MARROLUM-182618 format. One record per residue (C-alpha): residue number from 1; residue in one letter; y negated, z, x. Coordinates in Angstrom, 3 decimals, always signed. Layout:
BEGIN
{lonu NUM,"a",{Y,Z,X}}
...
This chain:
BEGIN
{lonu 1,"m",{-97.633,+16.905,+16.070}}
{lonu 2,"r",{-97.011,+16.182,+12.437}}
{lonu 3,"s",{-94.488,+13.450,+13.423}}
{lonu 4,"r",{-92.511,+15.964,+15.498}}
{lonu 5,"i",{-92.438,+18.428,+12.638}}
{lonu 6,"f",{-91.227,+15.623,+10.342}}
{lonu 7,"l",{-88.386,+14.718,+12.721}}
{lonu 8,"l",{-87.324,+18.342,+12.992}}
{lonu 9,"l",{-87.192,+18.602,+9.225}}
{lonu 10,"l",{-85.244,+15.317,+8.966}}
{lonu 11,"l",{-82.686,+16.168,+11.701}}
{lonu 12,"p",{-80.324,+18.315,+9.550}}
{lonu 13,"a",{-80.175,+15.576,+6.928}}
{lonu 14,"l",{-79.386,+12.945,+9.580}}
{lonu 15,"l",{-76.664,+15.146,+11.079}}
{lonu 16,"g",{-75.079,+15.689,+7.658}}
{lonu 17,"y",{-75.127,+11.986,+6.879}}
{lonu 18,"s",{-73.527,+11.180,+10.231}}
{lonu 19,"a",{-70.826,+13.740,+9.633}}
{lonu 20,"s",{-70.033,+12.221,+6.256}}
{lonu 21,"l",{-69.826,+8.758,+7.801}}
{lonu 22,"f",{-67.499,+10.076,+10.506}}
{lonu 23,"a",{-65.261,+11.714,+7.910}}
{lonu 24,"q",{-64.948,+8.410,+6.071}}
{lonu 25,"t",{-64.084,+6.400,+9.208}}
{lonu 26,"p",{-60.422,+5.221,+9.087}}
{lonu 27,"a",{-57.952,+6.905,+11.427}}
{lonu 28,"s",{-56.714,+5.069,+14.495}}
{lonu 29,"p",{-54.198,+2.249,+13.909}}
{lonu 30,"l",{-51.322,+4.286,+15.417}}
{lonu 31,"a",{-52.070,+7.290,+13.230}}
{lonu 32,"a",{-52.187,+5.134,+10.100}}
{lonu 33,"q",{-49.003,+3.235,+10.915}}
{lonu 34,"a",{-46.781,+6.139,+11.979}}
{lonu 35,"p",{-45.812,+7.339,+8.478}}
{lonu 36,"a",{-45.351,+3.750,+7.346}}
{lonu 37,"t",{-43.045,+3.015,+10.310}}
{lonu 38,"q",{-40.853,+6.022,+9.552}}
{lonu 39,"a",{-40.598,+4.906,+5.937}}
{lonu 40,"q",{-39.663,+1.409,+7.033}}
{lonu 41,"i",{-36.937,+2.780,+9.302}}
{lonu 42,"a",{-35.543,+4.840,+6.457}}
{lonu 43,"q",{-35.616,+1.796,+4.182}}
{lonu 44,"l",{-33.905,-0.306,+6.838}}
{lonu 45,"q",{-31.184,+2.297,+7.324}}
{lonu 46,"q",{-30.615,+2.436,+3.571}}
{lonu 47,"a",{-30.460,-1.348,+3.398}}
{lonu 48,"v",{-27.849,-1.399,+6.170}}
{lonu 49,"q",{-25.785,+1.241,+4.371}}
{lonu 50,"n",{-26.067,-0.675,+1.108}}
{lonu 51,"a",{-24.975,-3.888,+2.814}}
{lonu 52,"q",{-21.990,-2.184,+4.428}}
{lonu 53,"s",{-21.007,-0.589,+1.134}}
{lonu 54,"a",{-21.309,-3.911,-0.686}}
{lonu 55,"g",{-19.211,-5.721,+1.926}}
{lonu 56,"d",{-16.562,-2.997,+2.064}}
{lonu 57,"n",{-16.413,-2.723,-1.705}}
{lonu 58,"a",{-16.029,-6.479,-2.126}}
{lonu 59,"w",{-13.168,-6.576,+0.369}}
{lonu 60,"m",{-11.429,-3.617,-1.238}}
{lonu 61,"l",{-11.635,-5.090,-4.741}}
{lonu 62,"v",{-10.187,-8.359,-3.429}}
{lonu 63,"s",{-7.476,-6.393,-1.621}}
{lonu 64,"a",{-6.610,-4.523,-4.810}}
{lonu 65,"a",{-6.209,-7.848,-6.606}}
{lonu 66,"l",{-4.018,-9.154,-3.768}}
{lonu 67,"v",{-1.726,-6.123,-3.981}}
{lonu 68,"l",{-1.391,-6.560,-7.744}}
{lonu 69,"l",{-0.562,-10.217,-7.061}}
{lonu 70,"m",{+2.416,-8.945,-5.076}}
{lonu 71,"t",{+3.963,-7.388,-8.195}}
{lonu 72,"g",{+3.063,-10.034,-10.714}}
{lonu 73,"p",{+3.673,-12.868,-10.059}}
{lonu 74,"g",{+4.995,-12.290,-6.514}}
{lonu 75,"l",{+7.833,-9.811,-6.935}}
{lonu 76,"a",{+8.542,-10.945,-10.508}}
{lonu 77,"l",{+9.184,-14.514,-9.320}}
{lonu 78,"f",{+10.990,-13.440,-6.155}}
{lonu 79,"y",{+13.431,-11.185,-7.998}}
{lonu 80,"g",{+13.540,-13.423,-11.087}}
{lonu 81,"g",{+14.762,-16.409,-9.136}}
{lonu 82,"l",{+17.482,-14.407,-7.387}}
{lonu 83,"v",{+19.280,-13.310,-10.567}}
{lonu 84,"r",{+21.358,-15.425,-12.934}}
{lonu 85,"k",{+19.372,-17.409,-15.476}}
{lonu 86,"k",{+20.429,-15.156,-18.369}}
{lonu 87,"n",{+18.565,-12.289,-16.696}}
{lonu 88,"i",{+15.328,-13.874,-15.508}}
{lonu 89,"l",{+13.006,-12.609,-18.259}}
{lonu 90,"g",{+14.544,-9.159,-18.253}}
{lonu 91,"t",{+14.121,-8.935,-14.485}}
{lonu 92,"m",{+10.524,-10.146,-14.572}}
{lonu 93,"m",{+9.763,-7.776,-17.442}}
{lonu 94,"q",{+10.803,-4.827,-15.276}}
{lonu 95,"s",{+8.022,-5.639,-12.788}}
{lonu 96,"f",{+5.553,-6.344,-15.574}}
{lonu 97,"a",{+6.406,-3.055,-17.293}}
{lonu 98,"m",{+5.442,-1.168,-14.136}}
{lonu 99,"m",{+2.025,-2.836,-14.218}}
{lonu 100,"g",{+1.432,-1.262,-17.624}}
{lonu 101,"l",{+3.277,+2.042,-17.492}}
{lonu 102,"v",{+2.275,+3.186,-14.020}}
{lonu 103,"t",{-1.371,+2.305,-14.693}}
{lonu 104,"v",{-1.526,+4.707,-17.626}}
{lonu 105,"i",{+0.376,+7.420,-15.746}}
{lonu 106,"w",{-1.915,+7.009,-12.727}}
{lonu 107,"a",{-5.049,+7.360,-14.847}}
{lonu 108,"v",{-3.789,+10.460,-16.634}}
{lonu 109,"v",{-2.265,+12.460,-13.787}}
{lonu 110,"g",{-0.743,+10.346,-10.995}}
{lonu 111,"y",{-3.905,+9.855,-8.957}}
{lonu 112,"s",{-4.695,+13.561,-9.131}}
{lonu 113,"l",{-1.216,+14.526,-7.936}}
{lonu 114,"a",{-1.423,+12.081,-5.051}}
{lonu 115,"f",{-5.019,+12.553,-3.891}}
{lonu 116,"g",{-6.296,+15.744,-5.449}}
{lonu 117,"h",{-6.590,+18.938,-3.441}}
{lonu 118,"g",{-3.365,+20.919,-3.587}}
{lonu 119,"n",{-0.872,+22.074,-0.990}}
{lonu 120,"g",{+1.054,+20.295,+1.733}}
{lonu 121,"f",{+3.464,+18.715,-0.733}}
{lonu 122,"i",{+1.519,+17.782,-3.864}}
{lonu 123,"g",{-2.064,+17.465,-5.081}}
{lonu 124,"g",{-3.590,+19.438,-7.916}}
{lonu 125,"f",{-5.031,+18.633,-11.328}}
{lonu 126,"e",{-8.700,+18.330,-10.385}}
{lonu 127,"h",{-8.707,+14.604,-11.240}}
{lonu 128,"l",{-6.697,+14.870,-14.459}}
{lonu 129,"f",{-7.728,+11.958,-16.728}}
{lonu 130,"l",{-9.756,+10.717,-13.720}}
{lonu 131,"r",{-12.181,+13.617,-14.047}}
{lonu 132,"g",{-14.718,+13.395,-11.218}}
{lonu 133,"v",{-13.553,+9.958,-10.092}}
{lonu 134,"g",{-16.804,+8.049,-10.337}}
{lonu 135,"l",{-18.859,+5.351,-8.664}}
{lonu 136,"t",{-19.887,+7.406,-5.648}}
{lonu 137,"p",{-17.742,+7.624,-2.506}}
{lonu 138,"n",{-15.275,+10.403,-1.804}}
{lonu 139,"a",{-15.871,+11.223,+1.854}}
{lonu 140,"d",{-12.360,+12.641,+2.206}}
{lonu 141,"y",{-10.870,+9.162,+1.831}}
{lonu 142,"a",{-13.330,+6.263,+1.941}}
{lonu 143,"p",{-17.003,+7.079,+2.611}}
{lonu 144,"t",{-18.389,+3.571,+2.052}}
{lonu 145,"i",{-16.821,+2.558,-1.273}}
{lonu 146,"p",{-16.869,+4.091,-4.763}}
{lonu 147,"e",{-13.997,+6.463,-5.423}}
{lonu 148,"q",{-13.015,+4.349,-8.419}}
{lonu 149,"t",{-12.463,+1.441,-6.027}}
{lonu 150,"y",{-10.256,+3.625,-3.857}}
{lonu 151,"m",{-8.414,+4.860,-6.933}}
{lonu 152,"i",{-7.707,+1.373,-8.295}}
{lonu 153,"y",{-6.616,+0.138,-4.876}}
{lonu 154,"q",{-4.133,+2.979,-4.511}}
{lonu 155,"l",{-2.918,+2.307,-8.049}}
{lonu 156,"m",{-1.647,-1.113,-6.978}}
{lonu 157,"f",{+0.605,+0.585,-4.408}}
{lonu 158,"a",{+1.878,+2.968,-7.064}}
{lonu 159,"i",{+2.740,-0.026,-9.283}}
{lonu 160,"i",{+4.735,-2.089,-6.813}}
{lonu 161,"t",{+6.739,+0.780,-5.301}}
{lonu 162,"p",{+8.972,+1.563,-8.319}}
{lonu 163,"a",{+9.104,-2.165,-9.122}}
{lonu 164,"l",{+10.844,-2.728,-5.769}}
{lonu 165,"i",{+13.696,-0.448,-6.865}}
{lonu 166,"t",{+14.593,-2.791,-9.721}}
{lonu 167,"g",{+16.138,-5.204,-7.237}}
{lonu 168,"a",{+19.003,-2.799,-6.593}}
{lonu 169,"f",{+20.111,-2.380,-10.218}}
{lonu 170,"a",{+19.303,-5.919,-11.333}}
{lonu 171,"e",{+21.287,-7.257,-14.306}}
{lonu 172,"r",{+22.785,-3.966,-15.446}}
{lonu 173,"m",{+20.303,-1.252,-16.566}}
{lonu 174,"k",{+18.881,-0.828,-20.067}}
{lonu 175,"f",{+15.189,-1.637,-20.355}}
{lonu 176,"s",{+14.373,+1.614,-22.154}}
{lonu 177,"s",{+16.174,+3.693,-19.547}}
{lonu 178,"m",{+14.536,+1.746,-16.745}}
{lonu 179,"a",{+11.100,+2.429,-18.205}}
{lonu 180,"v",{+11.676,+6.192,-18.475}}
{lonu 181,"f",{+13.444,+6.502,-15.126}}
{lonu 182,"l",{+10.827,+4.636,-13.067}}
{lonu 183,"s",{+7.888,+6.226,-14.888}}
{lonu 184,"a",{+9.218,+9.672,-14.065}}
{lonu 185,"w",{+10.075,+8.509,-10.536}}
{lonu 186,"s",{+6.447,+7.568,-9.913}}
{lonu 187,"l",{+5.482,+11.191,-10.586}}
{lonu 188,"l",{+8.403,+13.036,-9.014}}
{lonu 189,"v",{+8.865,+10.931,-5.868}}
{lonu 190,"y",{+5.927,+8.593,-5.273}}
{lonu 191,"s",{+2.983,+10.909,-5.944}}
{lonu 192,"p",{+4.248,+13.771,-3.732}}
{lonu 193,"m",{+5.084,+11.363,-0.905}}
{lonu 194,"a",{+1.667,+9.695,-1.138}}
{lonu 195,"h",{+0.001,+13.102,-1.005}}
{lonu 196,"m",{+2.051,+14.275,+1.964}}
{lonu 197,"v",{+1.161,+11.197,+4.021}}
{lonu 198,"w",{-2.345,+10.231,+2.837}}
{lonu 199,"g",{-3.655,+13.170,+0.827}}
{lonu 200,"v",{-6.048,+15.773,+2.236}}
{lonu 201,"g",{-3.965,+18.679,+3.530}}
{lonu 202,"g",{-0.714,+16.731,+3.263}}
{lonu 203,"l",{+2.274,+17.841,+5.326}}
{lonu 204,"l",{+2.552,+14.454,+7.068}}
{lonu 205,"n",{-1.128,+13.539,+7.118}}
{lonu 206,"s",{-2.157,+12.182,+10.519}}
{lonu 207,"a",{-5.406,+14.150,+10.284}}
{lonu 208,"g",{-4.119,+17.686,+10.607}}
{lonu 209,"g",{-0.718,+17.653,+8.919}}
{lonu 210,"r",{+2.159,+19.805,+10.155}}
{lonu 211,"f",{+3.995,+16.638,+11.244}}
{lonu 212,"p",{+1.228,+14.046,+11.703}}
{lonu 213,"s",{+2.998,+10.825,+10.788}}
{lonu 214,"l",{+1.373,+7.421,+11.305}}
{lonu 215,"d",{+1.734,+5.282,+8.201}}
{lonu 216,"f",{-1.112,+2.814,+7.901}}
{lonu 217,"a",{-0.143,+1.080,+4.662}}
{lonu 218,"g",{+3.033,+2.630,+3.264}}
{lonu 219,"g",{+6.132,+2.314,+5.434}}
{lonu 220,"t",{+7.424,+5.690,+4.302}}
{lonu 221,"v",{+5.370,+6.083,+1.120}}
{lonu 222,"v",{+6.322,+2.693,-0.326}}
{lonu 223,"h",{+9.271,+1.103,+1.445}}
{lonu 224,"v",{+11.449,+4.012,+2.546}}
{lonu 225,"t",{+11.109,+5.773,-0.811}}
{lonu 226,"s",{+11.806,+2.639,-2.862}}
{lonu 227,"g",{+14.572,+1.367,-0.570}}
{lonu 228,"v",{+16.472,+4.655,-0.348}}
{lonu 229,"s",{+16.043,+5.256,-4.074}}
{lonu 230,"a",{+17.378,+1.745,-4.649}}
{lonu 231,"l",{+20.536,+2.573,-2.712}}
{lonu 232,"v",{+21.061,+5.807,-4.651}}
{lonu 233,"t",{+20.547,+3.980,-7.942}}
{lonu 234,"c",{+22.990,+1.155,-7.274}}
{lonu 235,"l",{+25.624,+3.649,-6.108}}
{lonu 236,"y",{+25.121,+5.801,-9.212}}
{lonu 237,"l",{+25.285,+2.841,-11.613}}
{lonu 238,"g",{+28.228,+1.113,-9.992}}
{lonu 239,"k",{+28.814,-2.573,-9.491}}
{lonu 240,"r",{+28.032,-5.418,-11.848}}
{lonu 241,"i",{+30.960,-6.755,-13.855}}
{lonu 242,"g",{+32.841,-9.150,-11.608}}
{lonu 243,"y",{+31.187,-8.102,-8.354}}
{lonu 244,"p",{+32.099,-9.045,-5.625}}
{lonu 245,"h",{+34.815,-11.446,-6.780}}
{lonu 246,"t",{+32.660,-13.486,-9.148}}
{lonu 247,"n",{+30.123,-15.723,-7.453}}
{lonu 248,"m",{+26.598,-14.711,-8.510}}
{lonu 249,"p",{+24.197,-17.068,-6.686}}
{lonu 250,"p",{+20.438,-17.156,-7.349}}
{lonu 251,"h",{+19.723,-19.380,-10.318}}
{lonu 252,"s",{+16.414,-20.726,-8.923}}
{lonu 253,"m",{+15.587,-20.612,-5.240}}
{lonu 254,"v",{+12.394,-22.502,-6.060}}
{lonu 255,"l",{+11.045,-19.537,-8.062}}
{lonu 256,"s",{+12.114,-17.097,-5.357}}
{lonu 257,"f",{+10.489,-19.231,-2.684}}
{lonu 258,"i",{+7.186,-19.275,-4.565}}
{lonu 259,"g",{+7.443,-15.537,-5.139}}
{lonu 260,"a",{+8.064,-14.855,-1.450}}
{lonu 261,"c",{+5.039,-16.924,-0.442}}
{lonu 262,"l",{+2.891,-15.004,-2.922}}
{lonu 263,"l",{+4.211,-11.757,-1.449}}
{lonu 264,"w",{+3.243,-12.942,+2.043}}
{lonu 265,"v",{-0.300,-13.777,+0.939}}
{lonu 266,"g",{-0.666,-10.599,-1.126}}
{lonu 267,"w",{+0.494,-8.498,+1.802}}
{lonu 268,"f",{-2.807,-9.137,+3.571}}
{lonu 269,"g",{-4.444,-7.010,+0.889}}
{lonu 270,"f",{-1.637,-4.486,+1.230}}
{lonu 271,"n",{-2.067,-4.003,+4.985}}
{lonu 272,"a",{-5.545,-5.229,+5.938}}
{lonu 273,"g",{-6.963,-3.572,+2.838}}
{lonu 274,"s",{-5.644,-0.249,+4.072}}
{lonu 275,"a",{-8.452,-0.256,+6.646}}
{lonu 276,"l",{-10.551,+0.690,+3.569}}
{lonu 277,"g",{-13.392,-1.575,+4.668}}
{lonu 278,"a",{-14.316,-4.985,+6.035}}
{lonu 279,"s",{-13.926,-3.899,+9.640}}
{lonu 280,"s",{-12.330,-4.964,+12.909}}
{lonu 281,"l",{-9.414,-2.683,+12.023}}
{lonu 282,"a",{-8.828,-4.832,+8.940}}
{lonu 283,"t",{-8.755,-7.892,+11.213}}
{lonu 284,"s",{-6.152,-6.232,+13.435}}
{lonu 285,"a",{-3.939,-5.344,+10.465}}
{lonu 286,"f",{-4.329,-8.864,+9.058}}
{lonu 287,"v",{-3.241,-10.511,+12.330}}
{lonu 288,"n",{-0.334,-8.117,+12.844}}
{lonu 289,"t",{+0.906,-8.680,+9.300}}
{lonu 290,"h",{+1.063,-12.425,+9.738}}
{lonu 291,"f",{+2.649,-12.299,+13.180}}
{lonu 292,"a",{+5.419,-9.920,+12.121}}
{lonu 293,"a",{+6.321,-11.945,+9.028}}
{lonu 294,"a",{+6.586,-15.148,+11.029}}
{lonu 295,"a",{+8.674,-13.539,+13.781}}
{lonu 296,"a",{+11.086,-11.938,+11.311}}
{lonu 297,"a",{+11.564,-15.172,+9.374}}
{lonu 298,"i",{+12.560,-16.863,+12.632}}
{lonu 299,"s",{+14.879,-14.099,+13.879}}
{lonu 300,"w",{+16.696,-13.789,+10.530}}
{lonu 301,"s",{+17.116,-17.581,+10.341}}
{lonu 302,"i",{+18.512,-17.754,+13.855}}
{lonu 303,"a",{+20.953,-14.910,+13.161}}
{lonu 304,"e",{+22.061,-16.612,+9.948}}
{lonu 305,"w",{+22.383,-19.957,+11.719}}
{lonu 306,"i",{+24.720,-18.379,+14.256}}
{lonu 307,"h",{+26.644,-16.392,+11.625}}
{lonu 308,"n",{+27.012,-19.023,+8.880}}
{lonu 309,"g",{+26.430,-22.290,+10.687}}
{lonu 310,"k",{+23.248,-23.153,+8.775}}
{lonu 311,"p",{+19.889,-21.496,+8.117}}
{lonu 312,"t",{+19.025,-21.095,+4.450}}
{lonu 313,"a",{+15.788,-20.881,+2.498}}
{lonu 314,"l",{+16.949,-17.537,+1.095}}
{lonu 315,"g",{+17.477,-16.231,+4.620}}
{lonu 316,"a",{+14.071,-17.400,+5.794}}
{lonu 317,"i",{+12.146,-15.806,+2.945}}
{lonu 318,"s",{+14.225,-12.620,+3.152}}
{lonu 319,"g",{+13.403,-12.423,+6.847}}
{lonu 320,"a",{+9.703,-12.864,+6.184}}
{lonu 321,"v",{+9.737,-10.032,+3.651}}
{lonu 322,"a",{+11.648,-7.847,+6.123}}
{lonu 323,"g",{+8.962,-8.452,+8.729}}
{lonu 324,"l",{+6.221,-7.635,+6.242}}
{lonu 325,"v",{+7.998,-4.402,+5.342}}
{lonu 326,"a",{+8.480,-3.316,+8.952}}
{lonu 327,"i",{+4.921,-4.012,+10.059}}
{lonu 328,"t",{+3.408,-2.154,+7.102}}
{lonu 329,"p",{+3.218,+1.320,+8.720}}
{lonu 330,"a",{+2.267,-0.138,+12.113}}
{lonu 331,"s",{-0.223,-2.806,+11.060}}
{lonu 332,"g",{-3.328,-0.749,+11.835}}
{lonu 333,"f",{-1.995,+0.878,+15.001}}
{lonu 334,"v",{-0.441,-1.818,+17.219}}
{lonu 335,"q",{-1.460,-4.900,+19.164}}
{lonu 336,"p",{-0.386,-8.449,+18.190}}
{lonu 337,"m",{+2.448,-8.749,+20.721}}
{lonu 338,"a",{+3.915,-5.490,+19.481}}
{lonu 339,"a",{+3.713,-6.896,+15.945}}
{lonu 340,"l",{+5.763,-9.899,+17.069}}
{lonu 341,"a",{+8.352,-7.554,+18.580}}
{lonu 342,"i",{+8.512,-5.469,+15.403}}
{lonu 343,"g",{+9.029,-8.628,+13.358}}
{lonu 344,"l",{+11.806,-9.882,+15.619}}
{lonu 345,"f",{+13.626,-6.541,+15.436}}
{lonu 346,"a",{+13.160,-6.346,+11.656}}
{lonu 347,"g",{+14.676,-9.765,+11.027}}
{lonu 348,"l",{+17.769,-8.927,+13.053}}
{lonu 349,"v",{+18.259,-5.379,+11.766}}
{lonu 350,"c",{+17.759,-6.274,+8.095}}
{lonu 351,"f",{+20.082,-9.281,+8.461}}
{lonu 352,"f",{+22.710,-6.925,+9.863}}
{lonu 353,"m",{+22.227,-4.495,+6.977}}
{lonu 354,"v",{+22.550,-7.220,+4.344}}
{lonu 355,"f",{+25.415,-9.219,+5.804}}
{lonu 356,"m",{+27.422,-6.596,+7.682}}
{lonu 357,"v",{+26.742,-3.103,+6.369}}
{lonu 358,"k",{+26.650,-3.999,+2.670}}
{lonu 359,"s",{+29.838,-6.030,+2.988}}
{lonu 360,"f",{+31.586,-3.252,+4.895}}
{lonu 361,"f",{+30.788,-0.530,+2.356}}
{lonu 362,"g",{+30.941,-2.812,-0.674}}
{lonu 363,"y",{+27.989,-1.398,-2.639}}
{lonu 364,"d",{+26.212,-3.692,-5.092}}
{lonu 365,"d",{+22.576,-3.696,-4.012}}
{lonu 366,"s",{+21.964,-6.770,-6.149}}
{lonu 367,"l",{+18.840,-8.137,-4.481}}
{lonu 368,"d",{+19.062,-6.194,-1.201}}
{lonu 369,"a",{+16.279,-3.719,-1.928}}
{lonu 370,"f",{+17.819,-1.175,+0.430}}
{lonu 371,"g",{+18.806,-3.682,+3.105}}
{lonu 372,"v",{+15.246,-5.007,+3.349}}
{lonu 373,"h",{+12.931,-2.204,+2.213}}
{lonu 374,"g",{+14.942,+0.906,+3.056}}
{lonu 375,"a",{+16.170,-0.316,+6.439}}
{lonu 376,"g",{+13.007,-2.269,+7.262}}
{lonu 377,"g",{+10.719,+0.592,+6.276}}
{lonu 378,"t",{+12.689,+3.092,+8.347}}
{lonu 379,"l",{+12.714,+0.787,+11.365}}
{lonu 380,"g",{+9.005,+0.061,+11.040}}
{lonu 381,"a",{+8.062,+3.732,+10.787}}
{lonu 382,"l",{+9.980,+4.564,+13.966}}
{lonu 383,"l",{+8.628,+1.563,+15.887}}
{lonu 384,"t",{+5.125,+2.572,+14.862}}
{lonu 385,"g",{+5.622,+5.753,+16.856}}
{lonu 386,"l",{+6.709,+3.651,+19.821}}
{lonu 387,"f",{+4.021,+0.947,+19.871}}
{lonu 388,"a",{+0.922,+2.640,+18.374}}
{lonu 389,"t",{-2.048,+2.574,+20.733}}
{lonu 390,"r",{-5.473,+4.211,+20.798}}
{lonu 391,"l",{-6.962,+0.819,+21.759}}
{lonu 392,"i",{-6.463,-0.277,+18.154}}
{lonu 393,"n",{-6.723,+2.995,+16.284}}
{lonu 394,"p",{-7.484,+6.318,+18.018}}
{lonu 395,"a",{-5.871,+8.286,+15.204}}
{lonu 396,"f",{-5.786,+11.536,+17.179}}
{lonu 397,"g",{-9.131,+11.223,+18.955}}
{lonu 398,"k",{-10.846,+8.719,+21.224}}
{lonu 399,"d",{-9.162,+9.877,+24.416}}
{lonu 400,"a",{-5.872,+11.080,+22.926}}
{lonu 401,"p",{-2.744,+8.906,+23.174}}
{lonu 402,"t",{-1.347,+7.669,+19.886}}
{lonu 403,"g",{+2.195,+6.341,+20.313}}
{lonu 404,"a",{+4.991,+6.823,+22.823}}
{lonu 405,"l",{+4.116,+3.873,+25.058}}
{lonu 406,"d",{+0.517,+5.070,+24.888}}
{lonu 407,"g",{+1.618,+8.388,+26.406}}
{lonu 408,"h",{+2.408,+10.475,+23.316}}
{lonu 409,"w",{+6.206,+10.561,+23.183}}
{lonu 410,"g",{+6.137,+13.442,+20.742}}
{lonu 411,"q",{+4.954,+10.985,+18.090}}
{lonu 412,"l",{+8.509,+9.667,+17.846}}
{lonu 413,"f",{+9.528,+13.100,+16.572}}
{lonu 414,"n",{+6.681,+13.126,+14.044}}
{lonu 415,"q",{+7.677,+9.679,+12.805}}
{lonu 416,"s",{+11.296,+10.788,+12.518}}
{lonu 417,"a",{+10.213,+13.835,+10.540}}
{lonu 418,"g",{+8.258,+11.640,+8.152}}
{lonu 419,"v",{+11.230,+9.315,+7.673}}
{lonu 420,"a",{+13.624,+12.234,+7.146}}
{lonu 421,"i",{+11.374,+13.804,+4.499}}
{lonu 422,"a",{+10.978,+10.444,+2.750}}
{lonu 423,"w",{+14.761,+9.979,+2.693}}
{lonu 424,"a",{+15.323,+13.521,+1.420}}
{lonu 425,"i",{+12.791,+13.447,-1.414}}
{lonu 426,"s",{+13.980,+9.974,-2.444}}
{lonu 427,"i",{+17.644,+10.940,-2.591}}
{lonu 428,"a",{+17.085,+14.261,-4.351}}
{lonu 429,"g",{+14.445,+13.067,-6.804}}
{lonu 430,"t",{+16.301,+9.886,-7.718}}
{lonu 431,"l",{+19.606,+11.655,-8.311}}
{lonu 432,"v",{+17.995,+14.254,-10.568}}
{lonu 433,"l",{+16.203,+11.628,-12.641}}
{lonu 434,"l",{+19.230,+9.340,-12.913}}
{lonu 435,"f",{+21.365,+12.224,-14.102}}
{lonu 436,"l",{+18.841,+13.352,-16.708}}
{lonu 437,"v",{+18.206,+9.865,-18.088}}
{lonu 438,"d",{+21.899,+9.026,-18.066}}
{lonu 439,"k",{+22.819,+12.138,-20.022}}
{lonu 440,"t",{+20.045,+11.739,-22.573}}
{lonu 441,"m",{+19.695,+7.970,-23.014}}
{lonu 442,"g",{+22.414,+6.299,-21.052}}
{lonu 443,"l",{+21.569,+4.060,-18.122}}
{lonu 444,"r",{+23.923,+1.158,-18.103}}
{lonu 445,"l",{+24.283,-1.816,-20.398}}
{lonu 446,"s",{+27.497,-2.118,-22.339}}
{lonu 447,"a",{+29.954,-4.761,-21.156}}
{lonu 448,"e",{+28.926,-7.015,-24.046}}
{lonu 449,"e",{+25.232,-6.648,-23.247}}
{lonu 450,"e",{+25.780,-7.291,-19.562}}
{lonu 451,"n",{+27.775,-10.433,-20.269}}
{lonu 452,"a",{+25.089,-11.657,-22.673}}
{lonu 453,"g",{+22.371,-10.951,-20.126}}
{lonu 454,"l",{+19.170,-8.915,-20.134}}
{lonu 455,"d",{+17.115,-11.594,-21.832}}
{lonu 456,"l",{+19.073,-11.657,-25.079}}
{lonu 457,"s",{+20.444,-8.126,-25.133}}
{lonu 458,"q",{+17.194,-6.326,-24.225}}
{lonu 459,"h",{+14.437,-8.666,-25.389}}
{lonu 460,"n",{+16.061,-11.053,-27.869}}
{lonu 461,"e",{+14.733,-14.146,-26.103}}
{lonu 462,"e",{+15.743,-16.575,-23.391}}
{lonu 463,"g",{+13.992,-17.686,-20.275}}
{lonu 464,"y",{+15.202,-21.251,-20.658}}
{lonu 465,"d",{+15.676,-23.065,-23.954}}
{lonu 466,"l",{+18.161,-25.692,-22.860}}
{lonu 467,"n",{+18.395,-27.187,-26.361}}
{lonu 468,"s",{+14.757,-28.206,-26.673}}
């Protein structure tokens, strides 16, 4: 009896102890692991995003360096070798000056005007002095790389575009006037055109613009604007002393050949980099760039062989550059066989412009900036509208046709509108700036300075010291 009473008194204590033991028992393995698994998934997703960002950023920084390589030494050597030896340093300095001047302008206001929020024609001042352009991505343009990477990559385009114009007025413009003219040109012509085509809300932007124009890497923004402006400039300045009666051959085809090869290599950053990441689209643009350059070099050489009896090194490298120009707007929209076709057409058309059209009209486009960049850029922009396909780049939606042969024939009109606007802004802006600089500073060298050459008259030095 007493034992039963003892057990009854002990039972509440035993029940309490059991409850405490039960409360301290670990949860089931699934319950314990569930929060940890979710955390691991989140960490894995972040690691994947970090890896993609690192890969994309690395490719974009390399691409930016490749595009800068196109200006110096690429374009500097290419143009420098094509002029007479008394003008080589002055010609190279024009490209080098753009590397310095446009960089400062871009940092202060150029980037904001091109890629800031504004209207359909020009950006605003939100990024004045690079305000807000930091190390985090800007989802409007490139969501996997820092905005500073995007900014510096676009800067390299802004540098080379006015530098291309110098080929048209080679050997006859004052250095000071050149510096002012092209600096102002980068703001009045380049920045608005870049905004219209690539900027958020731009008139020609493929993502919602009034005339959605396909321009993957700068057919209208870079080549049409620089080429047309080059034509306007050479017509405004007039011909070099002695042209066309005095023979003015390139003084060093070796330098020009090296420069052209550097341009070819740098162009991979120009076009494949415009994918804005290390993606399959970058691969497509890379392949198309190479194919078009090769095809154009061949077609120009064949045309020259038939026309002159022999193919020349100058013709081959000019053809390659023409192909690179023409494929630029199409590089991220077309298939490889279309790129070959674009290159073949570009070599023939640009050869015709240089040998036939320039001779017929008699203008002195010294280094054929219009014949190659203006004509090639226009041709490439139009052929982009013909050959673009959603299989490479569904620019208007996964199931929407992209180019004419893809089923969207209206894109030819959009491309034509983009080309027409690029021609118009280039002609108007260039004429205004030439007039203003001419009336305030004077554009052209004196006869004595032109005969002495740019090197001595503008920089008081010579590219070659033949006495040492």
